[in-house]
N, C-alpha and C positions, 0 to 999 in steps of 0.2 A: 726089343732096343728100347735100353732106355737110356730119356734121357738127364741131360745132370737137377732139369729139375724133377725126377720122377725118384733119382737117386737122395736128391735134400729133403723129401715130402717123406721117404721112407725111413731115412735116419730124425727124420723131429720124430716118425711117427712112431720107433723103437726107441731112443732117445727117452721118450716121455711113459712106454710104457715098461722104462727101469725102473724108472724113479715111480712109477705107481706103482711098481712090486713096490719098494724099497721102503713106500708110505706105509701099506697094509703089513711087512713084515713090521716096524714101527708101531703101525696105530693098533695090535696083538699083541703087544708084550704089556698090554698095564691084565690082559684077560689071563697070564699065570699069576694071579694074585690073585686070592679064591676070591673073597669080595667081591670083589669088581666083578667077577668072570659069572658070582652069583648074581647080583648088581641089575646088570646088563644083558645078561641069559634069563631073567626077571621080564626087565622092561622088553624086551625083544619080544617074548611069549604073549610082553600083555597088549603088545604093536599087532601085531597074530589076527588081530578084532577084539579080544576081548572086551579094553578099553575102550572102545570106539561102539560098541552096543552095549556096551555098559552110561556110556555120555546121551545116544538114542535114547534112552529108557530114562535114566533122570532129567534127559529134557521134556520129554513124552509126562512126566510126575510132577513134574515142576512146576510147567509151562502152557498144557492139557491140549488142547487142542490149536492152538496159536504154534506148538509145539512141532503141527505136522509135516504145516511147509517144511522148513531145514531140516526133518530128519529124512522125510519122503528125499530130497535132493543127495543129503549124505550116500540114499544108498543107491541111488542113481548114478550121483560117482563116482562110489565104490565098485560097482559094476560097470563105466566106463573104465574107469584105474584099471581095473581084473581084467577085460579087454585087451587093452594098450597094453597092459604091461606083457600078456602072456605071448600076444604077437609080436612084438619084439624080441625079448626072449627066446622063439622060438627062428626068429631072420637069424638073432645073431650069437644063440650057442659058446658065451661068450664060459669057458669056465671059472669059477670060483675063486680066490685066493687059495682059502682050504683044498682047492684040490694042485693047485700048482709048486705051490709050496708047500716044501716037510717043514717046515718051522713054525707053521702057524700054525697055533693049540689051536682044534674046535671043540666049543663044549655045548653046539644045542646042536643041534640036526638042524637043515635049513626045509622047508618046503616045498620046495622046487631044487629043478639040479640046476641054473643059472642061473650068473651073477648079472646078467646086464638086462635093465634097470635095476635097482633096486623098487620092489613092488611092498616092503615094505613101510620105505620114508613118500614112495612113491602116497599111498593113503593115509599116511598119518600127513600128513601136508594137506593134499586135497581136502580133506575131513576138520584139521585143525582152522583152512581156511574159511571153511560153509560155515564152521561152526562156531565162526568168529565176523565173521559177515549179519549174522543176528542177534549173537550174541558177544558182545564186544571185552564186555566183561572177561570172559574165561579168554582171552587174547595172553595174559601173559604164565598162566595154565599150558594152555594148549601150544602154542611154540614155546614151553622149553619139555614138555611131552613129548612134542617132536623131534625135536633135537635131539632129547634123549636116544629115541628109535636110531635118526639117522649114526648119532655115534656109534651102539650101540652093535650097529648091524658090520659099521670097519673094527667096531674089540671086537668080537665075536669072530671073525676072518670070513666073514661070509659075504664081505662086498672091496671094491676096491672104492677108490677118493670118487673114481668115471661114474660108476652108476650110485651111487649117492645123488650127487650133483642131477644129476641126468635126471633120476625120479622124485627128487624134491617141484623140480624144472618141470617136467610135465602132470606129478601132484595137482599144481598151484597151477598152470592153466587148463586141466581136467574141472578146478575146483572153479571160475571163472568165471568158464561156459559156464559150467553148473550154472553160478549165478546172475548169466547175462540171461540165460535163456528163463528161470524165472521170474525175472525182468525186476534186480536187482539192482543191477546194472541200467 
């Protein structure tokens, strides 16, 4: 039997879900412009890992042995992030906006089946936080790229806003834990 409180919570959740669906459709509108679709598709593909692998290689080339610790922390936080988001996705099995809404145009294929949380955003935030902790001068560049990755996931119709926000929170948490284990805090 539903209590008044249960009905209120379910109603609130239903209203939030409807709002988030409308927001997903609105975020996807710029994707209808060819330039933006290509741009955010490229950002998303770079966020698949290529950008971060190139960053790690550049740090090693630029800083030599001194870059081993930050690169190792980035690799370990990347592994932790992958294990975390895959476990959560397997549990929540939330469909992507492009799967639920015929009005959302998909221009790039997702790497996996489910939406919650955004693994791209999780990794972008995690890697950016770790790299900036060791190389603060990279902050504007990496923060900007991480933000573009997060936005790309919304514009491409692959994630809801809550997927991206929770992915960022998890990524930051994993990065801070990695930095703490590395003795940076």
